[in-house]
C-alpha positions in Angstrom: 24.1 -7.7 19.0 23.6 -9.8 22.4 22.4 -13.5 22.4 18.8 -13.5 23.7 18.0 -17.6 22.8 20.0 -20.8 23.8 19.4 -22.2 20.2 21.4 -19.0 19.6 23.7 -19.4 22.0 23.8 -23.0 20.4 24.7 -21.8 17.2 27.6 -19.4 18.9 28.9 -22.5 20.4 28.4 -25.0 18.1 26.8 -27.8 20.6 25.4 -27.9 24.2 28.6 -29.4 25.4 30.9 -27.0 24.2 28.6 -23.8 26.1 28.4 -26.1 29.3 32.5 -26.2 28.8 32.4 -22.6 28.5 30.5 -22.3 31.7 31.7 -25.0 33.7 28.1 -26.2 34.4 26.4 -29.2 33.1 24.5 -29.9 30.4 21.7 -30.9 32.2 21.7 -27.8 33.8 20.9 -26.0 30.1 18.8 -27.7 29.7 16.6 -26.3 32.4 17.0 -22.9 30.9 14.3 -21.0 29.3 14.5 -20.4 25.3 14.6 -16.8 25.9 17.6 -16.3 28.1 17.2 -13.8 31.4 19.9 -11.1 31.8 21.8 -13.2 34.3 22.5 -16.0 31.7 23.1 -13.9 28.7 25.3 -12.0 30.7 28.0 -15.2 31.7 27.2 -16.9 27.8 28.7 -13.7 26.2 31.3 -13.1 28.8 32.4 -17.2 27.5 32.0 -16.2 23.8 33.9 -13.2 24.6 36.9 -15.0 26.5 36.6 -17.3 23.6 37.4 -15.0 20.8 34.0 -16.1 19.4 32.1 -12.8 19.3 32.6 -11.8 15.9 30.9 -14.5 15.1 27.5 -13.2 16.4 26.4 -10.6 13.9 26.0 -13.6 12.0 23.1 -15.3 14.1 19.5 -14.1 13.0 17.9 -11.5 15.2 15.9 -12.8 18.0 12.0 -11.7 17.5 10.7 -9.6 21.0 7.0 -11.8 22.1 
């Protein structure tokens, strides 16, 4: 499964602060992300999750619905 939404990213990392730290950005930058993440952001989140060994937890996240 791929991270598709900001909510899924938060569920994987635990907090927006953790995402910000992993991506070396501010929480304010994350607050500007759309709920459905563009590919460039999804790729960065997935890479950061991979580096932190979080990818095994992805299968437990709910699938996002395509609109």
